[in-house]
N, C-alpha and C positions, 0 to 999 in steps of 0.2 A: 235848246242846247246852251250851256253856260258859256258866255263869251270869255270870261276870265280864264277858263281852263284851256281855251284855244290860244290865248296870247301869252300864257305862262312860260313855255319853253323858249320863246324868242330871246329874252335877255341872256339865257344860258348859252344859246347858240352864238350870240353876238360876242360874249366874253371868251368863248372857246376860239372863235375866229381871230379875235384880237391877240390872244396868247400865241396862236399858231403863226400869225403874221410877224409877231415880235421874234419868235424863235427863228423863223426863216430869214428875217432881216439881220439878226445877229450872226447866223451862219454865213450869210453872204458877205458880211464885213470881214470875217476871219478866213474866208475861203481864199486859196491861192489865186493870184490874178492870171488865169489862163488854164488851159487843159493840163491834166496830169499825164505824163508820159510813163508808161510801164511796159517793161519787156515781158513778153509772153512767148514761151517756147512750145515746141510740139514734140511729143515722144515719137521716135522713129523705130525704136527696138526695145523690148523688155526681155531681160534674161533672169537667171536665178541670182537675185541679189544686186543686179545692176540694170541701168537703163541708159539709152543714148538719146540725146535731145538736140534738136536744131532750133535756131532762132534766138539765141541768147548771147549776142556778141560782147556784152560788157560784164558777164558773170565773172566773179572772183574765184580763185582757188580756195577750196574748203568752205565755200559759201553754202549756207543752208537753203534748200529749195523745197517748194511745196507743190505736190502733185494733187490731182483730183482725188477726192475722198479722204484728204488729210494725210496722205502718205508723205513722209519726208525723206529727203536725200541730201547728199553732200557732193558738190562739184569736185571731180577728181582729175579727169583728163580734160584739158583745155586744148582741143585740136582746132585747126582753122575752120573745119566744116561742121563740127559737132562737139558736144560736151558729153564726156563720160561721167555718169552719176552713180555713186554708191548709194543704194537704197538702205534706209535705216528702219523701215517697217516692212511688213509682209507685202508682197507685190502681186498677189493673185488678182486683185481688182484692176490693176493697171493694164492698159491696152495701147497699142500704137495709135497715134492720133490724139491722145489726151493732152490737155494743156498743162504747162508747167510755169510756175511763177517764181521769180526771185524774191528773197526776203531781205536782201541787202545786209544780212547778218552772218558773220563768220560763226561756224559751229561752236557753241559754248555750253557750259555746264554750271549749275548752281553750286556755290561754295559757301563755306562758313560753318560755325559751330552747330547750326541746325541739322547738319548731316550726321553728327555723331549719334551712334546707336541706330542708324537707319540702313535699310537695304534698298539700293537704287539700281537702275540700269545705266547704260553708258551715256544716256542723255539726261540723267538726273531725275528720271521719273520714279516715284516710289513703287516698290514691289512688296512692301511689308504690310499693306492694308492699314497703315496708321495715318492716312490722310495726306494732304499735300504738304510739301516742304516749303516753309516760309522763308527761304533764304532770300536776302535782299540784294545779293551780289552775284554776278555771273562772270566767269573767266573763260577765255578761249580754251578749247581743248588742246590746241597746239600752241606752245609758248617757247620762246628762246631759253636755252640753258643759261644760268648765271655766268657772267664773264669770269675769267680766271682771276682778275684782280679783286673780285668780290668774294673770293673763297678763302677759307681759313684751313689750316691743317686739321686732320682728324686726330683729336687728342682726348676724346672722352669715350669710354667703352659703352657698348650696347650689350648688356648682359642678356643671354638667351636662357639662362637657368640650366643649361645642359653642360655637364662637366667636360665632356670631350671637346666641345666647341669653345667654351669660355677659357679653358686652360691651354688647348693646343692650337686652335684656329680662331683666335679672338676677332671680334667684329667691333669696329668703331662707329660712332654716330657720324653719318655723312658718307659711309662707305657703301660700295656696291658689291655684295658677296653672292656669287652664283651658287645655287643648290641644284645639283644634277645627279642623275642616276636612272636606272631602268624603272619601268612602271612597277608600282606596288613595292617600293623599297622604303617608303616613309618620308618622302620629300615634303609633302604637305604637313605631316605630323611635326617635323622640325620647325617649319614656319609657324605653325599653330602654337607650339610650346613657347616660341619666342614672343608671340603676341600675348600669351597668357602671363608671361613673366614681366610684362610692362605694367602690371596692375597698379603698383604703388610708385611708379616712376614719373608720372605725368607725361609719358610719351604717348602721342596720339598714333593710332594705327589705322591703316587702310588696307583692306584685303580685296584684291581684284581677281575674280574668277573668270577665265577666258576659255570657252569651249568645253567646260566641264559638264558632266551630267547634272540635271537638276537635283537628283537624289544626293549626289556628293556635295553639292553646294548647301543643300538643306542640312546635311549632317554637320558641316563646318559651322553653319550659323547656330545650330542647336548646341554645339560644343561651346561656342563663344558665349552664348546666353547662359548656359549652365554654370560656367566658371566666372560669371560676372565680368566678362571682357568686352561684351558688346557695347557697354556704356561709353567706352573710349575708342570704339572702332567704327569705321564706315565700311560697309561691304558693297562693292560695285560688281554686278553680275552681268555677264554676257555669256549665257550658257550655249551649249552646242546646238540648241533648238532654235536660236534666234538667227536672223540674217547675218552673213559674214561681215557686212559693213559695221554692225554693232560690235562684233568681236574684234574688229580691227581698231576701232576708236576707243574701246574700253580702257586699255592701259593708259592712254593719253589723258582721258577724262579723269581717271583715278589719280593720276599724277597732278593734274591741276587742282583737284580737291586737296591733295596732300600739300601742295605748294602754298595754298592759302593759309594753312596753319604754320608752315615754315616762315612765311612772311610776317607772322605775328611774333616771331622769336621762339616758337615752340619746336621741340624735337619730334620728328615724325618717322614712323616705320611703315614702309609700303611693301606688300608682297604681291608679286605677279605670278599667278598660278593658272596656266603656265605659258611661257613664250614660244614653246614648240607649236602649240595650237594657234597661237597668234600668227606665227609665220605661215602656217598652212592656210589660215583665213586670208591673209594678204596674197598668198600665191593664187588662191582661187579667184579673188577679185581681179588680180592682174591678168590672169589668163583669159577671164571673161571679157576684160576690156582690151584684149589683144595687145598687151605689152609684151615685148620680146622676152622669152624665157631664157634662163641661163642654167647654171649647174643645178641639177635635181629639179628642173623646171621652175625654180625660184627666180623672180625678177632680179635684175642687176643691182637694185638698191635695197636688197633685203638686209644688208649690213647697216645701211643708213637708218632704216626705220627703227632698229633697236638701239643704235648708238645715240640717236637724237632723243630717244626716250630715257635711257639710263644716264645720259650726261646731265639731266635735270636734277639728279640726286647729288647733294653736296652739303658741306658745312659752311655757312655764311660767316663773314667777318662780323665783329660786334657792331660796327657802324652801319651794317645792313640788317641788324636785328639779332644776329647770332644764332638763328635757328638752324636746324639740320634736317636733311631728308635721307634716310638710310633705305636702300633698296635691297630686297631679297628676291631676285628673279629666279624662277624655277624653270628648268628645261629637262626634257625627257630624252634619255639615250636608248639606243637599241643594242643589246648584247654588250654592254659596257663600252661602247665605242665612243670615246670622248673626242675622237678626231673627225667626227662627222661634220657636215657643213654648218648647221645651226649651232651646235655646241662649241665648235672652235671659234665661231664669230663671237659668241657671248663670253667665252673665256678671255678673248683678247680685249673685250670692252670693259669687263668688270675688274675689281681689285682683288680677286681671289675666288676660289671655289671650294665648296664642301661636296665631296663625292661620296655618294651612298652606294655601297656594294651589295649586290644581291647575294653574294656568297656569305657575307656576314649576316645578312638578314635571315637566310635559311638556317644559320647556326644559332639563331636566337640572340645575336649581339645587337641590341637595340639601344639607342639609334645606331644604324649600320654605317657609321662614318668610317671611311677608309682614310686613316691618318696619313698614310704614305702618299696618297694621291690628292690630298687636300692641302690648301695653302691659303694664307691671308697675308696679302702683300703690305697692307698699311695698318692692320689691326693691332700688331704687336706694339706699336708706339702708343696706342690708346689703352693697352691692357693695364689693369691695376697692378701696382708693385708687388702685392702679395703673391700673385700668380707667377711673376717673373722669377722669383726665387725657387720655384718648384718645377716649372715646365721644361727647362733644359734637361734635367736629369730624367724626368718622366718620359719625355719624348725619346731620349736615347735608349732607355731600358726597354721601352715598348717596341721601338724599331728593331733592336737586336733580337728581341723575342720573336717578332714576326719572321725574321730571316732564319733563325735557328729552328723554328717550329717545323718547317718543311723537312729539314734534314732529320729531325728527331723521329719522324714517322717511320724511317727505314729501320729503326731498332738498333742502330749502331751504338757502340759503347761510348758514353759521354763522360767527360771529366766533371769534377765537382763544380767548377766555375760555370760551365755550360748548364748543368742541372739547376744551379742557383738562378741563372738568368731566365731559364724557362719557368721556374717556380715563381719568380717575381713577375714575369710577364703575364702569366695566367691570372694572377691576383689583380694586376693593373687592368686587364681586360674585363674582369668581373666588376671592378670599381667603376669603369667607364660606362657600364650598362646603366640604363635609366628608364623607368617606365614612362609612358606618355602621360601628359597632364600633371606632371610632378616636378616642375622646375624648382631648383634649389637656390637658396640665398648664397651670396658670395662666401661668407665666413664658413658656412658648413662645407662648401666645396673645398675650400683651402684646407680645412682641418682633415678631411678625408684623404685628399691628395698628399698632404704632408705625412699622414700615417702610412700611406702606401709606399712612398719613396723611402721612408725610414725603415721599412720592413716589418711593421707591426702586424701586418696581416699574413706574413709568410708562414708562420706555424699553423695557420688554419687551412682547412680544406676549402677549395674554391666555392663549394656550396654554402659555406658559412660566412663568406665575405659580405653578403648582403645584410645579414643580421649584425655583423660587426660594424658595418658602415652606419646602420641605424643607431647603434649605441654611441658611436663617436659623435654623430650629429646631435643627438639629444644632449650629450654631456656638454658640448660646446655651447649649444643654444641656452641651456639652463644655468651653467656655471660661469660662463665668460661673456655676459652680454656687453660689457664695456669694450672688450677686445673685438667682438663682432662689429660694433659700430666703428671702431678704429679701422678695421680692414675694409669695411664698406665705404668709408670716407676717402679711401685712396692713399692712406699713409703707408710708409714702408713697414715691412714686417721685421722688427728688431729681434735680436737674439733672445731677449727676455720673453717677447711675445711668442716666438717660435717654441721656446721651451715650455711655456704655459700651454700651448696647444698640444704639444707632444705629451705632456704630463696628463692632461685631461683625456687624451686618446688612449694612453697606456692604461689608465685606471678603468676606462670603459671596456677595453678589450681583454684585460687581464683575466677575468673569470673564464672567458672562452679559451684563452691560451692555456691556462692551467688544466682545463678539462681535456684539451687536445693532447697535452703532454702526458696526462694520466692514462688516456686511452692508448697512447703510443707505448 
């Protein structure tokens, strides 16, 4: 046998041992001087979306906890004898007696520009199969609202592209405007059109879906992608199929993502769709954790969970970056009852509401905004001057029409002035109709509304108003581009500008008016 072949591995083994000893020596030098103390708890009870744990005396509120099998939870109830934990993953594998470890980390979420165009869950985990999110910064899910002295007045409009809202219920950047109505009345459609209208405005959008069906969320994402709105939008999803804990934290996580953009001085729009399901998820968790129930079995702090969420939306002063966070929370009513518990809570928290009527929806008046029951408490100060010259007369004529329309159905004899009010009101209602996915620029809206208030559409049949509106919009867009820029920039609408718009509208509608006169 060759002696060299037997002795050849010995130097390799010796070198490997030397390297191993060096690594162990380095590790011993950097190791902490003494044993590591770690709190380990034990699961005593597992419920649908919650768990109770004993043996963690130093756990913090909202601390992230790790169960066996990688299941995560958030410390919620800190009782003297046990800790109530909201589970953030499926709990089928958990059993009483399993170990629980603290992470020492408050629940947080990744933030930053890397999330634009992405679909994530409430913990920031990607749902769009586009790989991991390389965000380098994480913010706590729960953050304090900006102090009063850091806030600036709402003075810049957030255009929705919808005539009825921009003209009669204006929204300002930094405002909280509630969208409420019965199911299937177009609440999500209004919010989605508002997101689409931010395409060329550099406004970042965050859409938070809470408790929705997966098919409904997929439809919204497909619409955003089809209209090139997903590039400046982050979608946070906690569908109805996920644990209630994820549904509860989703709006707060989405707000932290939005606040990271606001901190950079950017304007942000966030949509919560919807807070009714959010309140129900919180009620479910509270009852499972044996918190005392109150009205409609909601816990006593149901008002607080929404107020602390919506108070984070604001317009910051210039010395704090000058960014803004505009919130459009959505809430569902039953049988148009806006005095129910959750709707009244949110109405009192927000700066106004847009009420969608099922009666108008059934008549085909879309968007089905009930102008009489809708209000914007601060948006009027941010509205562009061109609208202010028109909205007073427009709202008055439309309100008079709504009051008279009910009496006109009885077939009583009406005087000429009343018939004129009804005729004008029907044209106004036709003008305020607008298809989905078709937001309009400011100048085109102003031109159409001005033509309406001046009676240019009165000689036409209501069925012809849509065609006449298209003619006016085309004429203004093609013939008055400089005036369009002036209106968009926020300058006052002077007499000459007003006359120029009217002249363009008259010329556009004149062929239809002459045809109507000839037929008459």
